[in-house]
C-alpha atoms as an extended CHARMM CRD file, in Angstrom:
* protein
*
       151  EXT
         1         1  MET       CA             -1.4490000000      -13.7120000000      -16.0560000000  PROA      1               0.0000000000
         2         2  ASP       CA             -2.8970000000      -14.4390000000      -12.6190000000  PROA      2               0.0000000000
         3         3  LEU       CA             -3.3330000000      -11.1170000000      -10.8510000000  PROA      3               0.0000000000
         4         4  ASN       CA             -4.9650000000      -12.6110000000       -7.7620000000  PROA      4               0.0000000000
         5         5  TYR       CA             -2.8260000000      -11.9630000000       -4.7290000000  PROA      5               0.0000000000
         6         6  ASP       CA             -1.6730000000      -14.9970000000       -2.7230000000  PROA      6               0.0000000000
         7         7  THR       CA             -1.5180000000      -13.8760000000        0.9110000000  PROA      7               0.0000000000
         8         8  ASN       CA              0.8450000000      -16.7620000000        1.6990000000  PROA      8               0.0000000000
         9         9  ASN       CA              3.5620000000      -15.8630000000       -0.8100000000  PROA      9               0.0000000000
        10        10  ILE       CA              7.0470000000      -15.6110000000        0.6750000000  PROA      10              0.0000000000
        11        11  PHE       CA              7.1860000000      -11.7950000000        0.5740000000  PROA      11              0.0000000000
        12        12  ALA       CA              3.7980000000      -11.4240000000        2.2770000000  PROA      12              0.0000000000
        13        13  ARG       CA              5.0710000000      -13.7270000000        5.0100000000  PROA      13              0.0000000000
        14        14  ILE       CA              8.2920000000      -11.6890000000        5.3560000000  PROA      14              0.0000000000
        15        15  ILE       CA              6.2750000000       -8.4580000000        5.6340000000  PROA      15              0.0000000000
        16        16  ARG       CA              4.1290000000      -10.0310000000        8.3850000000  PROA      16              0.0000000000
        17        17  GLY       CA              7.2730000000      -11.1820000000       10.2150000000  PROA      17              0.0000000000
        18        18  GLU       CA              6.5010000000      -14.8810000000        9.7470000000  PROA      18              0.0000000000
        19        19  LEU       CA              9.7350000000      -15.5140000000        7.8230000000  PROA      19              0.0000000000
        20        20  PRO       CA             13.1700000000      -13.9680000000        8.3970000000  PROA      20              0.0000000000
        21        21  ALA       CA             14.8210000000      -11.4400000000        6.1130000000  PROA      21              0.0000000000
        22        22  ILE       CA             18.0350000000       -9.4480000000        6.3080000000  PROA      22              0.0000000000
        23        23  LYS       CA             16.4270000000       -6.0240000000        6.3040000000  PROA      23              0.0000000000
        24        24  VAL       CA             18.2820000000       -2.8950000000        5.2880000000  PROA      24              0.0000000000
        25        25  TYR       CA             15.3490000000       -0.4740000000        5.4650000000  PROA      25              0.0000000000
        26        26  GLU       CA             11.7200000000       -0.4780000000        6.5060000000  PROA      26              0.0000000000
        27        27  ASP       CA              9.0590000000        2.1550000000        6.9060000000  PROA      27              0.0000000000
        28        28  GLU       CA              5.2750000000        2.1970000000        7.1140000000  PROA      28              0.0000000000
        29        29  HSD       CA              4.8300000000        1.5590000000        3.3750000000  PROA      29              0.0000000000
        30        30  THR       CA              7.9150000000       -0.3370000000        2.1520000000  PROA      30              0.0000000000
        31        31  LEU       CA             10.5290000000       -2.9390000000        2.9870000000  PROA      31              0.0000000000
        32        32  ALA       CA             14.0500000000       -3.4200000000        1.5710000000  PROA      32              0.0000000000
        33        33  PHE       CA             16.1060000000       -6.5350000000        2.2510000000  PROA      33              0.0000000000
        34        34  MET       CA             18.9730000000       -8.6230000000        0.9100000000  PROA      34              0.0000000000
        35        35  ASP       CA             18.1820000000      -11.1300000000       -1.8450000000  PROA      35              0.0000000000
        36        36  ILE       CA             19.2370000000      -14.5720000000       -0.5710000000  PROA      36              0.0000000000
        37        37  MET       CA             20.0110000000      -15.6950000000       -4.1370000000  PROA      37              0.0000000000
        38        38  PRO       CA             21.8100000000      -12.5810000000       -5.3970000000  PROA      38              0.0000000000
        39        39  GLN       CA             22.8650000000      -11.8370000000       -8.9550000000  PROA      39              0.0000000000
        40        40  MET       CA             25.9260000000      -10.1660000000       -7.3920000000  PROA      40              0.0000000000
        41        41  PRO       CA             27.0390000000       -9.0260000000       -3.9130000000  PROA      41              0.0000000000
        42        42  GLY       CA             24.7230000000       -6.2930000000       -2.6630000000  PROA      42              0.0000000000
        43        43  HSD       CA             21.6170000000       -7.4370000000       -4.5900000000  PROA      43              0.0000000000
        44        44  LEU       CA             18.6120000000       -5.9420000000       -2.7630000000  PROA      44              0.0000000000
        45        45  LEU       CA             14.8470000000       -6.2670000000       -3.0660000000  PROA      45              0.0000000000
        46        46  VAL       CA             12.4900000000       -3.3550000000       -2.4190000000  PROA      46              0.0000000000
        47        47  LEU       CA              8.7790000000       -3.9670000000       -2.1150000000  PROA      47              0.0000000000
        48        48  PRO       CA              5.6380000000       -2.1420000000       -1.1340000000  PROA      48              0.0000000000
        49        49  LYS       CA              3.6240000000       -3.4740000000        1.7860000000  PROA      49              0.0000000000
        50        50  VAL       CA              0.3970000000       -3.4380000000       -0.2290000000  PROA      50              0.0000000000
        51        51  GLU       CA             -0.9610000000       -6.6790000000       -1.6360000000  PROA      51              0.0000000000
        52        52  VAL       CA             -0.3520000000       -6.4060000000       -5.3900000000  PROA      52              0.0000000000
        53        53  VAL       CA              1.2380000000       -8.6940000000       -7.9370000000  PROA      53              0.0000000000
        54        54  THR       CA              2.3120000000       -6.1830000000      -10.5910000000  PROA      54              0.0000000000
        55        55  LEU       CA              3.3480000000       -2.5710000000      -10.9170000000  PROA      55              0.0000000000
        56        56  TYR       CA              0.1760000000       -1.8550000000      -12.8590000000  PROA      56              0.0000000000
        57        57  GLN       CA             -1.9600000000       -2.7270000000       -9.8230000000  PROA      57              0.0000000000
        58        58  LEU       CA             -0.0060000000       -0.4700000000       -7.4570000000  PROA      58              0.0000000000
        59        59  PRO       CA             -1.9700000000        2.5140000000       -6.0810000000  PROA      59              0.0000000000
        60        60  ASP       CA             -0.3190000000        5.8620000000       -6.8330000000  PROA      60              0.0000000000
        61        61  GLU       CA              0.3440000000        6.6460000000       -3.1480000000  PROA      61              0.0000000000
        62        62  ALA       CA              2.1460000000        3.3260000000       -2.7150000000  PROA      62              0.0000000000
        63        63  ALA       CA              4.0730000000        3.9310000000       -5.9560000000  PROA      63              0.0000000000
        64        64  THR       CA              5.3460000000        7.2220000000       -4.5710000000  PROA      64              0.0000000000
        65        65  ALA       CA              6.4500000000        5.5060000000       -1.3580000000  PROA      65              0.0000000000
        66        66  VAL       CA              8.2230000000        2.6170000000       -3.0920000000  PROA      66              0.0000000000
        67        67  LEU       CA             10.0260000000        4.9580000000       -5.4800000000  PROA      67              0.0000000000
        68        68  ALA       CA             11.2310000000        7.0770000000       -2.5410000000  PROA      68              0.0000000000
        69        69  THR       CA             12.5730000000        3.9270000000       -0.8780000000  PROA      69              0.0000000000
        70        70  ILE       CA             14.2760000000        2.7940000000       -4.0840000000  PROA      70              0.0000000000
        71        71  LYS       CA             16.0080000000        6.1860000000       -4.2980000000  PROA      71              0.0000000000
        72        72  LYS       CA             17.0980000000        6.1390000000       -0.6410000000  PROA      72              0.0000000000
        73        73  VAL       CA             18.2560000000        2.5330000000       -0.6020000000  PROA      73              0.0000000000
        74        74  GLY       CA             19.7800000000        2.7210000000       -4.0910000000  PROA      74              0.0000000000
        75        75  LYS       CA             21.9950000000        5.6730000000       -3.1520000000  PROA      75              0.0000000000
        76        76  ALA       CA             23.0370000000        3.8570000000        0.0170000000  PROA      76              0.0000000000
        77        77  LEU       CA             23.7560000000        0.6680000000       -1.9520000000  PROA      77              0.0000000000
        78        78  GLU       CA             26.0780000000        2.5250000000       -4.3270000000  PROA      78              0.0000000000
        79        79  GLN       CA             27.8440000000        4.2090000000       -1.4030000000  PROA      79              0.0000000000
        80        80  ALA       CA             28.1770000000        1.0000000000        0.6070000000  PROA      80              0.0000000000
        81        81  MET       CA             29.4780000000       -1.0130000000       -2.3310000000  PROA      81              0.0000000000
        82        82  GLY       CA             31.7730000000        1.7580000000       -3.5960000000  PROA      82              0.0000000000
        83        83  VAL       CA             30.2510000000        1.9240000000       -7.0830000000  PROA      83              0.0000000000
        84        84  ASP       CA             29.2080000000        4.8270000000       -9.2850000000  PROA      84              0.0000000000
        85        85  GLY       CA             26.0150000000        3.2870000000      -10.6540000000  PROA      85              0.0000000000
        86        86  SER       CA             23.3430000000        0.6810000000      -10.1230000000  PROA      86              0.0000000000
        87        87  SER       CA             20.5730000000       -1.1690000000      -11.9120000000  PROA      87              0.0000000000
        88        88  VAL       CA             16.9120000000       -1.2540000000      -10.9330000000  PROA      88              0.0000000000
        89        89  PHE       CA             14.5810000000       -3.7680000000      -12.5430000000  PROA      89              0.0000000000
        90        90  GLN       CA             11.2140000000       -5.3770000000      -11.9980000000  PROA      90              0.0000000000
        91        91  HSD       CA              9.1820000000       -8.1580000000      -13.6530000000  PROA      91              0.0000000000
        92        92  ASN       CA              5.3930000000       -8.0480000000      -14.1270000000  PROA      92              0.0000000000
        93        93  GLY       CA              3.9650000000      -11.5650000000      -14.0250000000  PROA      93              0.0000000000
        94        94  SER       CA              5.4790000000      -15.0010000000      -14.3880000000  PROA      94              0.0000000000
        95        95  TYR       CA              5.6130000000      -14.6850000000      -18.1750000000  PROA      95              0.0000000000
        96        96  ALA       CA              8.0660000000      -11.7960000000      -17.7350000000  PROA      96              0.0000000000
        97        97  GLY       CA             10.1710000000      -13.6780000000      -15.1610000000  PROA      97              0.0000000000
        98        98  GLN       CA              8.4760000000      -12.7450000000      -11.8680000000  PROA      98              0.0000000000
        99        99  THR       CA              9.0760000000      -15.6420000000       -9.4690000000  PROA      99              0.0000000000
       100       100  VAL       CA              7.2470000000      -14.3240000000       -6.3770000000  PROA      100             0.0000000000
       101       101  PRO       CA              3.7140000000      -13.0030000000       -6.9350000000  PROA      101             0.0000000000
       102       102  HSD       CA              4.2380000000       -9.8080000000       -4.9160000000  PROA      102             0.0000000000
       103       103  LEU       CA              5.4690000000       -6.6490000000       -6.6100000000  PROA      103             0.0000000000
       104       104  HSD       CA              9.1650000000       -6.1690000000       -5.9500000000  PROA      104             0.0000000000
       105       105  PHE       CA             12.1020000000       -4.2930000000       -7.4150000000  PROA      105             0.0000000000
       106       106  HSD       CA             15.6530000000       -5.5970000000       -7.7430000000  PROA      106             0.0000000000
       107       107  LEU       CA             18.5530000000       -3.2320000000       -7.0510000000  PROA      107             0.0000000000
       108       108  LEU       CA             22.0270000000       -4.2650000000       -8.2130000000  PROA      108             0.0000000000
       109       109  PRO       CA             25.2530000000       -2.3710000000       -7.4870000000  PROA      109             0.0000000000
       110       110  GLY       CA             26.3750000000       -2.2910000000      -11.0880000000  PROA      110             0.0000000000
       111       111  PRO       CA             25.2400000000       -3.2880000000      -14.5650000000  PROA      111             0.0000000000
       112       112  LEU       CA             22.5290000000       -5.8510000000      -15.1580000000  PROA      112             0.0000000000
       113       113  LYS       CA             24.1060000000       -9.0600000000      -16.4680000000  PROA      113             0.0000000000
       114       114  MET       CA             21.3680000000      -11.6450000000      -16.3300000000  PROA      114             0.0000000000
       115       115  ALA       CA             22.0030000000      -15.0670000000      -17.7740000000  PROA      115             0.0000000000
       116       116  GLY       CA             18.5990000000      -16.2990000000      -16.6100000000  PROA      116             0.0000000000
       117       117  ALA       CA             15.4880000000      -15.1690000000      -14.7600000000  PROA      117             0.0000000000
       118       118  HSD       CA             17.1370000000      -15.2810000000      -11.3380000000  PROA      118             0.0000000000
       119       119  ALA       CA             20.1970000000      -16.5750000000       -9.5640000000  PROA      119             0.0000000000
       120       120  THR       CA             19.8140000000      -20.0620000000       -8.0970000000  PROA      120             0.0000000000
       121       121  VAL       CA             22.5890000000      -20.3240000000       -5.5120000000  PROA      121             0.0000000000
       122       122  PRO       CA             21.9070000000      -18.9770000000       -2.0130000000  PROA      122             0.0000000000
       123       123  VAL       CA             24.5760000000      -16.9350000000       -0.2410000000  PROA      123             0.0000000000
       124       124  GLU       CA             25.4520000000      -17.5230000000        3.4050000000  PROA      124             0.0000000000
       125       125  THR       CA             23.7570000000      -15.2660000000        5.9530000000  PROA      125             0.0000000000
       126       126  PRO       CA             26.9900000000      -13.8070000000        7.4470000000  PROA      126             0.0000000000
       127       127  GLN       CA             28.0490000000      -12.4640000000        4.0360000000  PROA      127             0.0000000000
       128       128  LEU       CA             24.5970000000      -10.9520000000        3.4830000000  PROA      128             0.0000000000
       129       129  GLU       CA             24.5850000000       -9.4880000000        7.0080000000  PROA      129             0.0000000000
       130       130  LYS       CA             27.9210000000       -7.7470000000        6.4150000000  PROA      130             0.0000000000
       131       131  ILE       CA             26.6950000000       -6.0780000000        3.2400000000  PROA      131             0.0000000000
       132       132  ALA       CA             23.3400000000       -5.2260000000        4.8410000000  PROA      132             0.0000000000
       133       133  ALA       CA             25.1260000000       -3.5110000000        7.7410000000  PROA      133             0.0000000000
       134       134  GLN       CA             27.0950000000       -1.3330000000        5.3170000000  PROA      134             0.0000000000
       135       135  ILE       CA             23.9230000000       -0.3640000000        3.4510000000  PROA      135             0.0000000000
       136       136  ARG       CA             22.0720000000        0.4330000000        6.6970000000  PROA      136             0.0000000000
       137       137  ASP       CA             25.0240000000        2.6000000000        7.7310000000  PROA      137             0.0000000000
       138       138  ALA       CA             24.9210000000        4.4170000000        4.4010000000  PROA      138             0.0000000000
       139       139  ILE       CA             21.1800000000        5.0360000000        4.8690000000  PROA      139             0.0000000000
       140       140  ALA       CA             21.7770000000        6.4460000000        8.3450000000  PROA      140             0.0000000000
       141       141  TYR       CA             24.8300000000        8.4940000000        7.3000000000  PROA      141             0.0000000000
       142       142  PRO       CA             24.3860000000        9.2290000000        3.5780000000  PROA      142             0.0000000000
       143       143  ASN       CA             27.3920000000       11.5040000000        3.1510000000  PROA      143             0.0000000000
       144       144  SER       CA             29.9960000000        9.6950000000        5.1920000000  PROA      144             0.0000000000
       145       145  PRO       CA             32.9590000000        8.1570000000        3.3420000000  PROA      145             0.0000000000
       146       146  HSD       CA             33.4050000000        4.4000000000        3.6770000000  PROA      146             0.0000000000
       147       147  SER       CA             36.9260000000        3.0550000000        3.5020000000  PROA      147             0.0000000000
       148       148  ASP       CA             35.7970000000       -0.5430000000        3.9510000000  PROA      148             0.0000000000
       149       149  THR       CA             33.4760000000       -0.9300000000        0.9510000000  PROA      149             0.0000000000
       150       150  LEU       CA             32.9620000000       -4.3450000000       -0.5740000000  PROA      150             0.0000000000
       151       151  ALA       CA             33.4010000000       -3.3400000000       -4.2130000000  PROA      151             0.0000000000
């Protein structure tokens, strides 16, 4: 497994603002955004802003930050999508199915039903923007009821 970090991978470029992303949450240490080839509506990616390929390379301080973001965004995802559970998964290295060599976690609003390593059909930006807006709202107002969920 190649553990050398490629500073021009797509996620590094998104973090630097060189490529667009439909962000739902960002802080000093992490970034969460909509997956453009989702397994299901609401599929999010959460990643640390440190340059690592796998979870095993992640410094403990960054691990704490990314886990806190997964918890915050995951709760908001469930609320926004009107579901009572979600799946969180991550691949370490290309052998395990990692397609971008930057550590990232997938959050799905429901059970994991993977037929392959990753979805292959992009979703249109307006649909992703609508879901992202609901998740951002749920982050900002974690206990407010949503009558217009997408579930």
